[in-house]
mmCIF file of the N, C-alpha and C atoms, coordinates in Angstrom:
data_MODEL
# 
_entry.id   MODEL 
# 
loop_
_atom_site.group_PDB 
_atom_site.id 
_atom_site.type_symbol 
_atom_site.label_atom_id 
_atom_site.label_alt_id 
_atom_site.label_comp_id 
_atom_site.label_asym_id 
_atom_site.label_entity_id 
_atom_site.label_seq_id 
_atom_site.pdbx_PDB_ins_code 
_atom_site.Cartn_x 
_atom_site.Cartn_y 
_atom_site.Cartn_z 
_atom_site.occupancy 
_atom_site.B_iso_or_equiv 
_atom_site.pdbx_formal_charge 
_atom_site.auth_seq_id 
_atom_site.auth_comp_id 
_atom_site.auth_asym_id 
_atom_site.auth_atom_id 
_atom_site.pdbx_PDB_model_num 
ATOM 1   N N  . MET A 1 1  ? -143.516 49.215 -158.111 1.00 0.00 ? 1  MET A N  1 
ATOM 2   C CA . MET A 1 1  ? -142.096 49.114 -157.856 1.00 0.00 ? 1  MET A CA 1 
ATOM 3   C C  . MET A 1 1  ? -141.742 47.653 -157.643 1.00 0.00 ? 1  MET A C  1 
ATOM 4   N N  . GLU A 1 2  ? -140.610 47.285 -158.165 1.00 0.00 ? 2  GLU A N  1 
ATOM 5   C CA . GLU A 1 2  ? -140.064 45.942 -157.990 1.00 0.00 ? 2  GLU A CA 1 
ATOM 6   C C  . GLU A 1 2  ? -138.774 46.040 -157.169 1.00 0.00 ? 2  GLU A C  1 
ATOM 7   N N  . GLU A 1 3  ? -138.354 44.919 -156.624 1.00 0.00 ? 3  GLU A N  1 
ATOM 8   C CA . GLU A 1 3  ? -137.150 44.926 -155.784 1.00 0.00 ? 3  GLU A CA 1 
ATOM 9   C C  . GLU A 1 3  ? -135.933 45.476 -156.526 1.00 0.00 ? 3  GLU A C  1 
ATOM 10  N N  . TYR A 1 4  ? -135.821 45.177 -157.817 1.00 0.00 ? 4  TYR A N  1 
ATOM 11  C CA . TYR A 1 4  ? -134.670 45.670 -158.583 1.00 0.00 ? 4  TYR A CA 1 
ATOM 12  C C  . TYR A 1 4  ? -134.688 47.191 -158.769 1.00 0.00 ? 4  TYR A C  1 
ATOM 13  N N  . ASP A 1 5  ? -135.789 47.859 -158.419 1.00 0.00 ? 5  ASP A N  1 
ATOM 14  C CA . ASP A 1 5  ? -135.894 49.319 -158.516 1.00 0.00 ? 5  ASP A CA 1 
ATOM 15  C C  . ASP A 1 5  ? -135.355 50.040 -157.277 1.00 0.00 ? 5  ASP A C  1 
ATOM 16  N N  . ILE A 1 6  ? -135.021 49.308 -156.226 1.00 0.00 ? 6  ILE A N  1 
ATOM 17  C CA . ILE A 1 6  ? -134.638 49.945 -154.955 1.00 0.00 ? 6  ILE A CA 1 
ATOM 18  C C  . ILE A 1 6  ? -133.503 50.940 -155.129 1.00 0.00 ? 6  ILE A C  1 
ATOM 19  N N  . GLU A 1 7  ? -132.451 50.576 -155.837 1.00 0.00 ? 7  GLU A N  1 
ATOM 20  C CA . GLU A 1 7  ? -131.309 51.488 -155.991 1.00 0.00 ? 7  GLU A CA 1 
ATOM 21  C C  . GLU A 1 7  ? -131.709 52.750 -156.754 1.00 0.00 ? 7  GLU A C  1 
ATOM 22  N N  . ALA A 1 8  ? -132.476 52.608 -157.821 1.00 0.00 ? 8  ALA A N  1 
ATOM 23  C CA . ALA A 1 8  ? -132.894 53.774 -158.603 1.00 0.00 ? 8  ALA A CA 1 
ATOM 24  C C  . ALA A 1 8  ? -133.816 54.683 -157.793 1.00 0.00 ? 8  ALA A C  1 
ATOM 25  N N  . VAL A 1 9  ? -134.724 54.097 -157.034 1.00 0.00 ? 9  VAL A N  1 
ATOM 26  C CA . VAL A 1 9  ? -135.607 54.898 -156.175 1.00 0.00 ? 9  VAL A CA 1 
ATOM 27  C C  . VAL A 1 9  ? -134.779 55.572 -155.081 1.00 0.00 ? 9  VAL A C  1 
ATOM 28  N N  . SER A 1 10 ? -133.774 54.874 -154.567 1.00 0.00 ? 10 SER A N  1 
ATOM 29  C CA . SER A 1 10 ? -132.889 55.469 -153.557 1.00 0.00 ? 10 SER A CA 1 
ATOM 30  C C  . SER A 1 10 ? -132.157 56.684 -154.114 1.00 0.00 ? 10 SER A C  1 
ATOM 31  N N  . GLU A 1 11 ? -131.765 56.614 -155.374 1.00 0.00 ? 11 GLU A N  1 
ATOM 32  C CA . GLU A 1 11 ? -131.101 57.762 -156.007 1.00 0.00 ? 11 GLU A CA 1 
ATOM 33  C C  . GLU A 1 11 ? -132.043 58.952 -156.105 1.00 0.00 ? 11 GLU A C  1 
ATOM 34  N N  . VAL A 1 12 ? -133.305 58.717 -156.452 1.00 0.00 ? 12 VAL A N  1 
ATOM 35  C CA . VAL A 1 12 ? -134.291 59.801 -156.495 1.00 0.00 ? 12 VAL A CA 1 
ATOM 36  C C  . VAL A 1 12 ? -134.472 60.366 -155.087 1.00 0.00 ? 12 VAL A C  1 
ATOM 37  N N  . HIS A 1 13 ? -134.599 59.497 -154.099 1.00 0.00 ? 13 HIS A N  1 
ATOM 38  C CA . HIS A 1 13 ? -134.762 59.932 -152.705 1.00 0.00 ? 13 HIS A CA 1 
ATOM 39  C C  . HIS A 1 13 ? -133.575 60.790 -152.268 1.00 0.00 ? 13 HIS A C  1 
ATOM 40  N N  . ARG A 1 14 ? -132.375 60.338 -152.568 1.00 0.00 ? 14 ARG A N  1 
ATOM 41  C CA . ARG A 1 14 ? -131.152 61.060 -152.193 1.00 0.00 ? 14 ARG A CA 1 
ATOM 42  C C  . ARG A 1 14 ? -131.126 62.448 -152.835 1.00 0.00 ? 14 ARG A C  1 
ATOM 43  N N  . ALA A 1 15 ? -131.530 62.534 -154.100 1.00 0.00 ? 15 ALA A N  1 
ATOM 44  C CA . ALA A 1 15 ? -131.533 63.818 -154.811 1.00 0.00 ? 15 ALA A CA 1 
ATOM 45  C C  . ALA A 1 15 ? -132.639 64.743 -154.300 1.00 0.00 ? 15 ALA A C  1 
ATOM 46  N N  . ALA A 1 16 ? -133.805 64.172 -154.002 1.00 0.00 ? 16 ALA A N  1 
ATOM 47  C CA . ALA A 1 16 ? -134.953 64.983 -153.583 1.00 0.00 ? 16 ALA A CA 1 
ATOM 48  C C  . ALA A 1 16 ? -134.872 65.423 -152.133 1.00 0.00 ? 16 ALA A C  1 
ATOM 49  N N  . PHE A 1 17 ? -134.233 64.628 -151.298 1.00 0.00 ? 17 PHE A N  1 
ATOM 50  C CA . PHE A 1 17 ? -134.143 64.911 -149.857 1.00 0.00 ? 17 PHE A CA 1 
ATOM 51  C C  . PHE A 1 17 ? -132.688 64.886 -149.417 1.00 0.00 ? 17 PHE A C  1 
ATOM 52  N N  . PRO A 1 18 ? -131.890 65.859 -149.840 1.00 0.00 ? 18 PRO A N  1 
ATOM 53  C CA . PRO A 1 18 ? -130.441 65.806 -149.592 1.00 0.00 ? 18 PRO A CA 1 
ATOM 54  C C  . PRO A 1 18 ? -130.044 65.868 -148.109 1.00 0.00 ? 18 PRO A C  1 
ATOM 55  N N  . ARG A 1 19 ? -130.912 66.361 -147.249 1.00 0.00 ? 19 ARG A N  1 
ATOM 56  C CA . ARG A 1 19 ? -130.564 66.419 -145.821 1.00 0.00 ? 19 ARG A CA 1 
ATOM 57  C C  . ARG A 1 19 ? -130.817 65.098 -145.101 1.00 0.00 ? 19 ARG A C  1 
ATOM 58  N N  . GLN A 1 20 ? -131.592 64.227 -145.724 1.00 0.00 ? 20 GLN A N  1 
ATOM 59  C CA . GLN A 1 20 ? -131.821 62.918 -145.120 1.00 0.00 ? 20 GLN A CA 1 
ATOM 60  C C  . GLN A 1 20 ? -130.647 62.003 -145.461 1.00 0.00 ? 20 GLN A C  1 
ATOM 61  N N  . GLU A 1 21 ? -130.375 61.088 -144.577 1.00 0.00 ? 21 GLU A N  1 
ATOM 62  C CA . GLU A 1 21 ? -129.272 60.155 -144.788 1.00 0.00 ? 21 GLU A CA 1 
ATOM 63  C C  . GLU A 1 21 ? -129.806 58.738 -144.963 1.00 0.00 ? 21 GLU A C  1 
ATOM 64  N N  . HIS A 1 22 ? -128.966 57.861 -145.473 1.00 0.00 ? 22 HIS A N  1 
ATOM 65  C CA . HIS A 1 22 ? -129.269 56.432 -145.582 1.00 0.00 ? 22 HIS A CA 1 
ATOM 66  C C  . HIS A 1 22 ? -130.475 56.157 -146.473 1.00 0.00 ? 22 HIS A C  1 
ATOM 67  N N  . SER A 1 23 ? -130.503 56.789 -147.628 1.00 0.00 ? 23 SER A N  1 
ATOM 68  C CA . SER A 1 23 ? -131.627 56.622 -148.554 1.00 0.00 ? 23 SER A CA 1 
ATOM 69  C C  . SER A 1 23 ? -131.877 55.169 -148.909 1.00 0.00 ? 23 SER A C  1 
ATOM 70  N N  . ASN A 1 24 ? -130.823 54.423 -149.193 1.00 0.00 ? 24 ASN A N  1 
ATOM 71  C CA . ASN A 1 24 ? -131.009 53.028 -149.586 1.00 0.00 ? 24 ASN A CA 1 
ATOM 72  C C  . ASN A 1 24 ? -131.631 52.224 -148.457 1.00 0.00 ? 24 ASN A C  1 
ATOM 73  N N  . ASP A 1 25 ? -131.196 52.450 -147.226 1.00 0.00 ? 25 ASP A N  1 
ATOM 74  C CA . ASP A 1 25 ? -131.781 51.744 -146.080 1.00 0.00 ? 25 ASP A CA 1 
ATOM 75  C C  . ASP A 1 25 ? -133.256 52.108 -145.918 1.00 0.00 ? 25 ASP A C  1 
ATOM 76  N N  . TRP A 1 26 ? -133.573 53.399 -146.066 1.00 0.00 ? 26 TRP A N  1 
ATOM 77  C CA . TRP A 1 26 ? -134.948 53.873 -145.910 1.00 0.00 ? 26 TRP A CA 1 
ATOM 78  C C  . TRP A 1 26 ? -135.873 53.230 -146.946 1.00 0.00 ? 26 TRP A C  1 
ATOM 79  N N  . ILE A 1 27 ? -135.434 53.254 -148.196 1.00 0.00 ? 27 ILE A N  1 
ATOM 80  C CA . ILE A 1 27 ? -136.252 52.683 -149.272 1.00 0.00 ? 27 ILE A CA 1 
ATOM 81  C C  . ILE A 1 27 ? -136.358 51.170 -149.104 1.00 0.00 ? 27 ILE A C  1 
ATOM 82  N N  . SER A 1 28 ? -135.258 50.513 -148.803 1.00 0.00 ? 28 SER A N  1 
ATOM 83  C CA . SER A 1 28 ? -135.260 49.054 -148.644 1.00 0.00 ? 28 SER A CA 1 
ATOM 84  C C  . SER A 1 28 ? -136.188 48.589 -147.534 1.00 0.00 ? 28 SER A C  1 
ATOM 85  N N  . CYS A 1 29 ? -136.110 49.236 -146.368 1.00 0.00 ? 29 CYS A N  1 
ATOM 86  C CA . CYS A 1 29 ? -136.941 48.770 -145.250 1.00 0.00 ? 29 CYS A CA 1 
ATOM 87  C C  . CYS A 1 29 ? -138.419 49.049 -145.507 1.00 0.00 ? 29 CYS A C  1 
ATOM 88  N N  . ASN A 1 30 ? -138.727 50.157 -146.147 1.00 0.00 ? 30 ASN A N  1 
ATOM 89  C CA . ASN A 1 30 ? -140.131 50.430 -146.475 1.00 0.00 ? 30 ASN A CA 1 
ATOM 90  C C  . ASN A 1 30 ? -140.641 49.506 -147.564 1.00 0.00 ? 30 ASN A C  1 
ATOM 91  N N  . PHE A 1 31 ? -139.802 49.174 -148.537 1.00 0.00 ? 31 PHE A N  1 
ATOM 92  C CA . PHE A 1 31 ? -140.194 48.226 -149.574 1.00 0.00 ? 31 PHE A CA 1 
ATOM 93  C C  . PHE A 1 31 ? -140.491 46.861 -148.952 1.00 0.00 ? 31 PHE A C  1 
ATOM 94  N N  . ALA A 1 32 ? -139.687 46.469 -147.977 1.00 0.00 ? 32 ALA A N  1 
ATOM 95  C CA . ALA A 1 32 ? -139.872 45.171 -147.315 1.00 0.00 ? 32 ALA A CA 1 
ATOM 96  C C  . ALA A 1 32 ? -141.143 45.129 -146.476 1.00 0.00 ? 32 ALA A C  1 
ATOM 97  N N  . ALA A 1 33 ? -141.734 46.278 -146.182 1.00 0.00 ? 33 ALA A N  1 
ATOM 98  C CA . ALA A 1 33 ? -142.945 46.342 -145.358 1.00 0.00 ? 33 ALA A CA 1 
ATOM 99  C C  . ALA A 1 33 ? -144.233 46.189 -146.177 1.00 0.00 ? 33 ALA A C  1 
ATOM 100 N N  . TYR A 1 34 ? -144.120 45.807 -147.447 1.00 0.00 ? 34 TYR A N  1 
ATOM 101 C CA . TYR A 1 34 ? -145.288 45.546 -148.281 1.00 0.00 ? 34 TYR A CA 1 
ATOM 102 C C  . TYR A 1 34 ? -146.094 44.411 -147.657 1.00 0.00 ? 34 TYR A C  1 
ATOM 103 N N  . PRO A 1 35 ? -147.384 44.484 -147.616 1.00 0.00 ? 35 PRO A N  1 
ATOM 104 C CA . PRO A 1 35 ? -148.292 45.396 -148.309 1.00 0.00 ? 35 PRO A CA 1 
ATOM 105 C C  . PRO A 1 35 ? -148.668 46.639 -147.496 1.00 0.00 ? 35 PRO A C  1 
ATOM 106 N N  . ARG A 1 36 ? -148.167 46.746 -146.259 1.00 0.00 ? 36 ARG A N  1 
ATOM 107 C CA . ARG A 1 36 ? -148.503 47.941 -145.481 1.00 0.00 ? 36 ARG A CA 1 
ATOM 108 C C  . ARG A 1 36 ? -147.942 49.207 -146.127 1.00 0.00 ? 36 ARG A C  1 
ATOM 109 N N  . MET A 1 37 ? -146.740 49.130 -146.648 1.00 0.00 ? 37 MET A N  1 
ATOM 110 C CA . MET A 1 37 ? -146.113 50.248 -147.346 1.00 0.00 ? 37 MET A CA 1 
ATOM 111 C C  . MET A 1 37 ? -146.088 49.882 -148.831 1.00 0.00 ? 37 MET A C  1 
ATOM 112 N N  . GLN A 1 38 ? -146.555 50.787 -149.696 1.00 0.00 ? 38 GLN A N  1 
ATOM 113 C CA . GLN A 1 38 ? -146.632 50.486 -151.122 1.00 0.00 ? 38 GLN A CA 1 
ATOM 114 C C  . GLN A 1 38 ? -146.022 51.621 -151.937 1.00 0.00 ? 38 GLN A C  1 
ATOM 115 N N  . PHE A 1 39 ? -144.995 51.272 -152.699 1.00 0.00 ? 39 PHE A N  1 
ATOM 116 C CA . PHE A 1 39 ? -144.334 52.211 -153.599 1.00 0.00 ? 39 PHE A CA 1 
ATOM 117 C C  . PHE A 1 39 ? -144.916 52.095 -154.999 1.00 0.00 ? 39 PHE A C  1 
ATOM 118 N N  . PHE A 1 40 ? -144.992 53.231 -155.671 1.00 0.00 ? 40 PHE A N  1 
ATOM 119 C CA . PHE A 1 40 ? -145.294 53.288 -157.093 1.00 0.00 ? 40 PHE A CA 1 
ATOM 120 C C  . PHE A 1 40 ? -144.269 54.233 -157.707 1.00 0.00 ? 40 PHE A C  1 
ATOM 121 N N  . VAL A 1 41 ? -143.803 53.919 -158.905 1.00 0.00 ? 41 VAL A N  1 
ATOM 122 C CA . VAL A 1 41 ? -142.761 54.728 -159.523 1.00 0.00 ? 41 VAL A CA 1 
ATOM 123 C C  . VAL A 1 41 ? -143.262 55.386 -160.806 1.00 0.00 ? 41 VAL A C  1 
ATOM 124 N N  . ALA A 1 42 ? -142.633 56.499 -161.138 1.00 0.00 ? 42 ALA A N  1 
ATOM 125 C CA . ALA A 1 42 ? -142.835 57.167 -162.428 1.00 0.00 ? 42 ALA A CA 1 
ATOM 126 C C  . ALA A 1 42 ? -141.539 56.979 -163.211 1.00 0.00 ? 42 ALA A C  1 
ATOM 127 N N  . ASP A 1 43 ? -141.665 56.464 -164.430 1.00 0.00 ? 43 ASP A N  1 
ATOM 128 C CA . ASP A 1 43 ? -140.460 56.263 -165.228 1.00 0.00 ? 43 ASP A CA 1 
ATOM 129 C C  . ASP A 1 43 ? -140.713 56.685 -166.670 1.00 0.00 ? 43 ASP A C  1 
ATOM 130 N N  . ASP A 1 44 ? -139.628 56.785 -167.395 1.00 0.00 ? 44 ASP A N  1 
ATOM 131 C CA . ASP A 1 44 ? -139.734 57.159 -168.814 1.00 0.00 ? 44 ASP A CA 1 
ATOM 132 C C  . ASP A 1 44 ? -139.511 55.955 -169.723 1.00 0.00 ? 44 ASP A C  1 
ATOM 133 N N  . GLY A 1 45 ? -139.594 54.763 -169.163 1.00 0.00 ? 45 GLY A N  1 
ATOM 134 C CA . GLY A 1 45 ? -139.355 53.552 -169.930 1.00 0.00 ? 45 GLY A CA 1 
ATOM 135 C C  . GLY A 1 45 ? -137.970 52.973 -169.695 1.00 0.00 ? 45 GLY A C  1 
ATOM 136 N N  . SER A 1 46 ? -137.048 53.821 -169.238 1.00 0.00 ? 46 SER A N  1 
ATOM 137 C CA . SER A 1 46 ? -135.702 53.320 -168.968 1.00 0.00 ? 46 SER A CA 1 
ATOM 138 C C  . SER A 1 46 ? -135.118 53.831 -167.648 1.00 0.00 ? 46 SER A C  1 
ATOM 139 N N  . HIS A 1 47 ? -135.647 54.933 -167.129 1.00 0.00 ? 47 HIS A N  1 
ATOM 140 C CA . HIS A 1 47 ? -135.140 55.495 -165.878 1.00 0.00 ? 47 HIS A CA 1 
ATOM 141 C C  . HIS A 1 47 ? -136.297 55.882 -164.957 1.00 0.00 ? 47 HIS A C  1 
ATOM 142 N N  . ILE A 1 48 ? -136.117 55.620 -163.683 1.00 0.00 ? 48 ILE A N  1 
ATOM 143 C CA . ILE A 1 48 ? -137.110 56.046 -162.697 1.00 0.00 ? 48 ILE A CA 1 
ATOM 144 C C  . ILE A 1 48 ? -136.900 57.525 -162.426 1.00 0.00 ? 48 ILE A C  1 
ATOM 145 N N  . LYS A 1 49 ? -137.981 58.280 -162.562 1.00 0.00 ? 49 LYS A N  1 
ATOM 146 C CA . LYS A 1 49 ? -137.931 59.735 -162.398 1.00 0.00 ? 49 LYS A CA 1 
ATOM 147 C C  . LYS A 1 49 ? -138.507 60.191 -161.067 1.00 0.00 ? 49 LYS A C  1 
ATOM 148 N N  . GLY A 1 50 ? -139.352 59.359 -160.454 1.00 0.00 ? 50 GLY A N  1 
ATOM 149 C CA . GLY A 1 50 ? -139.978 59.738 -159.187 1.00 0.00 ? 50 GLY A CA 1 
ATOM 150 C C  . GLY A 1 50 ? -140.663 58.543 -158.564 1.00 0.00 ? 50 GLY A C  1 
ATOM 151 N N  . PHE A 1 51 ? -141.158 58.767 -157.358 1.00 0.00 ? 51 PHE A N  1 
ATOM 152 C CA . PHE A 1 51 ? -141.876 57.700 -156.662 1.00 0.00 ? 51 PHE A CA 1 
ATOM 153 C C  . PHE A 1 51 ? -142.890 58.294 -155.711 1.00 0.00 ? 51 PHE A C  1 
ATOM 154 N N  . ILE A 1 52 ? -143.807 57.451 -155.301 1.00 0.00 ? 52 ILE A N  1 
ATOM 155 C CA . ILE A 1 52 ? -144.778 57.796 -154.277 1.00 0.00 ? 52 ILE A CA 1 
ATOM 156 C C  . ILE A 1 52 ? -144.854 56.608 -153.328 1.00 0.00 ? 52 ILE A C  1 
ATOM 157 N N  . LEU A 1 53 ? -144.954 56.894 -152.044 1.00 0.00 ? 53 LEU A N  1 
ATOM 158 C CA . LEU A 1 53 ? -145.032 55.855 -151.019 1.00 0.00 ? 53 LEU A CA 1 
ATOM 159 C C  . LEU A 1 53 ? -146.326 56.043 -150.241 1.00 0.00 ? 53 LEU A C  1 
ATOM 160 N N  . TRP A 1 54 ? -147.177 55.015 -150.270 1.00 0.00 ? 54 TRP A N  1 
ATOM 161 C CA . TRP A 1 54 ? -148.445 55.014 -149.553 1.00 0.00 ? 54 TRP A CA 1 
ATOM 162 C C  . TRP A 1 54 ? -148.326 54.098 -148.344 1.00 0.00 ? 54 TRP A C  1 
ATOM 163 N N  . THR A 1 55 ? -148.975 54.479 -147.249 1.00 0.00 ? 55 THR A N  1 
ATOM 164 C CA . THR A 1 55 ? -149.032 53.649 -146.055 1.00 0.00 ? 55 THR A CA 1 
ATOM 165 C C  . THR A 1 55 ? -150.475 53.259 -145.802 1.00 0.00 ? 55 THR A C  1 
ATOM 166 N N  . GLN A 1 56 ? -150.693 51.971 -145.594 1.00 0.00 ? 56 GLN A N  1 
ATOM 167 C CA . GLN A 1 56 ? -152.031 51.481 -145.287 1.00 0.00 ? 56 GLN A CA 1 
ATOM 168 C C  . GLN A 1 56 ? -152.265 51.648 -143.787 1.00 0.00 ? 56 GLN A C  1 
ATOM 169 N N  . LYS A 1 57 ? -153.272 52.422 -143.430 1.00 0.00 ? 57 LYS A N  1 
ATOM 170 C CA . LYS A 1 57 ? -153.514 52.795 -142.037 1.00 0.00 ? 57 LYS A CA 1 
ATOM 171 C C  . LYS A 1 57 ? -154.626 52.007 -141.366 1.00 0.00 ? 57 LYS A C  1 
ATOM 172 N N  . SER A 1 58 ? -155.394 51.277 -142.110 1.00 0.00 ? 58 SER A N  1 
ATOM 173 C CA . SER A 1 58 ? -156.624 50.717 -141.547 1.00 0.00 ? 58 SER A CA 1 
ATOM 174 C C  . SER A 1 58 ? -156.572 49.219 -141.312 1.00 0.00 ? 58 SER A C  1 
ATOM 175 N N  . GLY A 1 59 ? -155.429 48.617 -141.409 1.00 0.00 ? 59 GLY A N  1 
ATOM 176 C CA . GLY A 1 59 ? -155.382 47.168 -141.352 1.00 0.00 ? 59 GLY A CA 1 
ATOM 177 C C  . GLY A 1 59 ? -155.733 46.599 -142.711 1.00 0.00 ? 59 GLY A C  1 
ATOM 178 N N  . PHE A 1 60 ? -155.778 45.310 -142.815 1.00 0.00 ? 60 PHE A N  1 
ATOM 179 C CA . PHE A 1 60 ? -156.040 44.669 -144.094 1.00 0.00 ? 60 PHE A CA 1 
ATOM 180 C C  . PHE A 1 60 ? -157.518 44.332 -144.181 1.00 0.00 ? 60 PHE A C  1 
ATOM 181 N N  . ARG A 1 61 ? -158.230 45.169 -144.900 1.00 0.00 ? 61 ARG A N  1 
ATOM 182 C CA . ARG A 1 61 ? -159.664 44.966 -145.083 1.00 0.00 ? 61 ARG A CA 1 
ATOM 183 C C  . ARG A 1 61 ? -160.077 45.537 -146.428 1.00 0.00 ? 61 ARG A C  1 
ATOM 184 N N  . GLU A 1 62 ? -161.313 45.278 -146.804 1.00 0.00 ? 62 GLU A N  1 
ATOM 185 C CA . GLU A 1 62 ? -161.795 45.677 -148.122 1.00 0.00 ? 62 GLU A CA 1 
ATOM 186 C C  . GLU A 1 62 ? -161.755 47.194 -148.315 1.00 0.00 ? 62 GLU A C  1 
ATOM 187 N N  . GLN A 1 63 ? -162.169 47.954 -147.337 1.00 0.00 ? 63 GLN A N  1 
ATOM 188 C CA . GLN A 1 63 ? -162.191 49.416 -147.414 1.00 0.00 ? 63 GLN A CA 1 
ATOM 189 C C  . GLN A 1 63 ? -160.946 49.968 -146.706 1.00 0.00 ? 63 GLN A C  1 
ATOM 190 N N  . VAL A 1 64 ? -159.864 50.113 -147.438 1.00 0.00 ? 64 VAL A N  1 
ATOM 191 C CA . VAL A 1 64 ? -158.612 50.544 -146.815 1.00 0.00 ? 64 VAL A CA 1 
ATOM 192 C C  . VAL A 1 64 ? -158.542 52.060 -146.700 1.00 0.00 ? 64 VAL A C  1 
ATOM 193 N N  . ILE A 1 65 ? -157.711 52.501 -145.796 1.00 0.00 ? 65 ILE A N  1 
ATOM 194 C CA . ILE A 1 65 ? -157.367 53.912 -145.673 1.00 0.00 ? 65 ILE A CA 1 
ATOM 195 C C  . ILE A 1 65 ? -155.887 54.017 -145.989 1.00 0.00 ? 65 ILE A C  1 
ATOM 196 N N  . LEU A 1 66 ? -155.569 54.746 -147.056 1.00 0.00 ? 66 LEU A N  1 
ATOM 197 C CA . LEU A 1 66 ? -154.184 54.958 -147.448 1.00 0.00 ? 66 LEU A CA 1 
ATOM 198 C C  . LEU A 1 66 ? -153.790 56.381 -147.111 1.00 0.00 ? 66 LEU A C  1 
ATOM 199 N N  . GLU A 1 67 ? -152.576 56.528 -146.632 1.00 0.00 ? 67 GLU A N  1 
ATOM 200 C CA . GLU A 1 67 ? -152.038 57.851 -146.323 1.00 0.00 ? 67 GLU A CA 1 
ATOM 201 C C  . GLU A 1 67 ? -150.784 58.066 -147.157 1.00 0.00 ? 67 GLU A C  1 
ATOM 202 N N  . LEU A 1 68 ? -150.682 59.243 -147.748 1.00 0.00 ? 68 LEU A N  1 
ATOM 203 C CA . LEU A 1 68 ? -149.493 59.587 -148.510 1.00 0.00 ? 68 LEU A CA 1 
ATOM 204 C C  . LEU A 1 68 ? -148.340 59.756 -147.528 1.00 0.00 ? 68 LEU A C  1 
ATOM 205 N N  . GLU A 1 69 ? -147.366 58.903 -147.624 1.00 0.00 ? 69 GLU A N  1 
ATOM 206 C CA . GLU A 1 69 ? -146.204 58.928 -146.733 1.00 0.00 ? 69 GLU A CA 1 
ATOM 207 C C  . GLU A 1 69 ? -145.104 59.826 -147.304 1.00 0.00 ? 69 GLU A C  1 
ATOM 208 N N  . GLN A 1 70 ? -144.825 59.647 -148.597 1.00 0.00 ? 70 GLN A N  1 
ATOM 209 C CA . GLN A 1 70 ? -143.744 60.423 -149.210 1.00 0.00 ? 70 GLN A CA 1 
ATOM 210 C C  . GLN A 1 70 ? -143.934 60.431 -150.719 1.00 0.00 ? 70 GLN A C  1 
ATOM 211 N N  . ILE A 1 71 ? -143.553 61.539 -151.327 1.00 0.00 ? 71 ILE A N  1 
ATOM 212 C CA . ILE A 1 71 ? -143.606 61.666 -152.779 1.00 0.00 ? 71 ILE A CA 1 
ATOM 213 C C  . ILE A 1 71 ? -142.369 62.449 -153.202 1.00 0.00 ? 71 ILE A C  1 
ATOM 214 N N  . ALA A 1 72 ? -141.765 62.019 -154.306 1.00 0.00 ? 72 ALA A N  1 
ATOM 215 C CA . ALA A 1 72 ? -140.552 62.703 -154.755 1.00 0.00 ? 72 ALA A CA 1 
ATOM 216 C C  . ALA A 1 72 ? -140.397 62.558 -156.260 1.00 0.00 ? 72 ALA A C  1 
ATOM 217 N N  . VAL A 1 73 ? -139.860 63.599 -156.866 1.00 0.00 ? 73 VAL A N  1 
ATOM 218 C CA . VAL A 1 73 ? -139.447 63.596 -158.262 1.00 0.00 ? 73 VAL A CA 1 
ATOM 219 C C  . VAL A 1 73 ? -138.005 64.069 -158.277 1.00 0.00 ? 73 VAL A C  1 
ATOM 220 N N  . ASN A 1 74 ? -137.192 63.415 -159.065 1.00 0.00 ? 74 ASN A N  1 
ATOM 221 C CA . ASN A 1 74 ? -135.809 63.847 -159.171 1.00 0.00 ? 74 ASN A CA 1 
ATOM 222 C C  . ASN A 1 74 ? -135.789 65.329 -159.541 1.00 0.00 ? 74 ASN A C  1 
ATOM 223 N N  . PRO A 1 75 ? -135.027 66.155 -158.812 1.00 0.00 ? 75 PRO A N  1 
ATOM 224 C CA . PRO A 1 75 ? -134.995 67.590 -159.120 1.00 0.00 ? 75 PRO A CA 1 
ATOM 225 C C  . PRO A 1 75 ? -134.662 67.904 -160.576 1.00 0.00 ? 75 PRO A C  1 
ATOM 226 N N  . ASN A 1 76 ? -133.890 67.062 -161.237 1.00 0.00 ? 76 ASN A N  1 
ATOM 227 C CA . ASN A 1 76 ? -133.571 67.279 -162.655 1.00 0.00 ? 76 ASN A CA 1 
ATOM 228 C C  . ASN A 1 76 ? -134.794 67.128 -163.554 1.00 0.00 ? 76 ASN A C  1 
ATOM 229 N N  . ASP A 1 77 ? -135.868 66.527 -163.026 1.00 0.00 ? 77 ASP A N  1 
ATOM 230 C CA . ASP A 1 77 ? -137.079 66.295 -163.812 1.00 0.00 ? 77 ASP A CA 1 
ATOM 231 C C  . ASP A 1 77 ? -138.252 67.151 -163.360 1.00 0.00 ? 77 ASP A C  1 
ATOM 232 N N  . HIS A 1 78 ? -138.013 68.110 -162.489 1.00 0.00 ? 78 HIS A N  1 
ATOM 233 C CA . HIS A 1 78 ? -139.092 69.012 -162.076 1.00 0.00 ? 78 HIS A CA 1 
ATOM 234 C C  . HIS A 1 78 ? -139.584 69.811 -163.277 1.00 0.00 ? 78 HIS A C  1 
ATOM 235 N N  . GLY A 1 79 ? -140.875 70.114 -163.276 1.00 0.00 ? 79 GLY A N  1 
ATOM 236 C CA . GLY A 1 79 ? -141.448 70.934 -164.334 1.00 0.00 ? 79 GLY A CA 1 
ATOM 237 C C  . GLY A 1 79 ? -141.725 70.200 -165.632 1.00 0.00 ? 79 GLY A C  1 
ATOM 238 N N  . ARG A 1 80 ? -141.679 68.866 -165.581 1.00 0.00 ? 80 ARG A N  1 
ATOM 239 C CA . ARG A 1 80 ? -141.888 68.080 -166.808 1.00 0.00 ? 80 ARG A CA 1 
ATOM 240 C C  . ARG A 1 80 ? -143.188 67.295 -166.779 1.00 0.00 ? 80 ARG A C  1 
ATOM 241 N N  . GLY A 1 81 ? -144.064 67.619 -165.855 1.00 0.00 ? 81 GLY A N  1 
ATOM 242 C CA . GLY A 1 81 ? -145.381 67.009 -165.836 1.00 0.00 ? 81 GLY A CA 1 
ATOM 243 C C  . GLY A 1 81 ? -145.448 65.607 -165.260 1.00 0.00 ? 81 GLY A C  1 
ATOM 244 N N  . LEU A 1 82 ? -144.500 65.232 -164.471 1.00 0.00 ? 82 LEU A N  1 
ATOM 245 C CA . LEU A 1 82 ? -144.544 63.899 -163.860 1.00 0.00 ? 82 LEU A CA 1 
ATOM 246 C C  . LEU A 1 82 ? -145.567 63.854 -162.739 1.00 0.00 ? 82 LEU A C  1 
# 
């Protein structure tokens, strides 16, 4: 994920988690927490369809422990093998 992806990832977050509020703030603050928080996106070459957010739990060392923090696919893209 790159900084310019924040709005598109926020849209996926908003669609996938409609009861949560402030998607853009949530995605922005977690993106800013790199390298502790790491986003990866799924796209079709022109649109972001989903994302995954990993949290580094072990400090910064060679053998890291990553925890799945959040994963989402836009509901319009469910069932398409993303």
